[in-house]
N, C-alpha and C positions, 0 to 999 in steps of 0.2 A: 164152289171149289170142286174140281174133279180129282178123284184119287184113282190112280192106276195101280192095280195090284198084280204082281207076277207070282205064279206058282209053278212048280215043276211037273205038274200033271194033275189029273183028276183026283189022285190020291193025296195030293199035297195038303188038302184040308184048309179050313178057314184060318187056323193059326199061322200057317206058313204064308198064306196070301196077305194076311194083315201085317205080318212082320216085314214084308217086302214092299210096302206101299211107297210110292213116289207121288208127290203132289205136283200137278201140272197147273200152271197159272191160267186164269180165265180173264179175258179182257174186262177192264173195269166197267164199261157201259153195260155189259151183259150181267155182271155181278150185281150192279145197282138195279137193273131191271128185275132180277130175281128177288132181291131184297124188297123192292117195291111191291111185287106180286104177293109175296108172303105176308107183308104188312097189311095188304088190302084183300087178302084171299077170301075171307068170309063174305065181305060185301060183293066182290066180283062173282063168287060162285053162286050167290043168291040170284044174280041176274043172268049169268052166262054159263052156268053149269053144263058141262059136256061139250063146250065149244072151244075153239082154238083162239087164243088172244094174241094179237099183234101188239107188242109193247115196244115203244121207242122213247128213250130219255125219260123213263119212269112215268110214262103216260100210256093209257090204253088208246090205240089208234082205231082198231076195228076188231070185231069178233067174227069168226068164220065157222062153217059147219065141218070142215075137214082140213087136214094138214096140207094137202096138195094145193088146194085153193088158197090157203093162207100164205104159203111159200111163194106161189106164183104172183100174188098181189103184192107181197112185201118186196120182191125183187124189182117191181116196176118203179118203186120210189126210194128204196134203201139198199145200200151195199151189204153183202154178207158180213156178219160180225158187228153190225150196228143196230140190229133189231133182235127181239126175242119172240119166238113163237111158243106160247105157253098153253098146254092143255089146262083147262080150268075145271077144278073140282074143289070141294071143301076139305079134301083129305091131303095129307102130306105125300101120298102116292103121286100127286100131280107134278111134284118137283123132286122126287126121289127115284133114283134109278140104280139098279144092280144088274149088271151083265156078267155072266160067267161063261168061261170056256176052259177046257182043260189046260190050255196054254197060258191064258191071261184072263184077268177080270178088270172091269171098270166100275168104280163106285162114284156116283155123282150125287 
């Protein structure tokens, strides 16, 4: 689930951003791929730590050394929005994202 937070500037603070959150929908296949990754994260990271995983229909298709290579290969066989490129690590950091800008923030 992606959460989009809006603030009125850098001085807005976390409280304001959190109170203005709007939830954007994520396509079901991508949500299921993320849930599959999290459920299998420890096993995957033991084998593929530091690599980029191409996940389709809750299955590992291939592991890559970098995001550019993974994306180029994924596009050869799959349409955007039908696959997940997941950085692999044993930590929650691999699927948690916080972007901040004085105008807006994205929580994923």
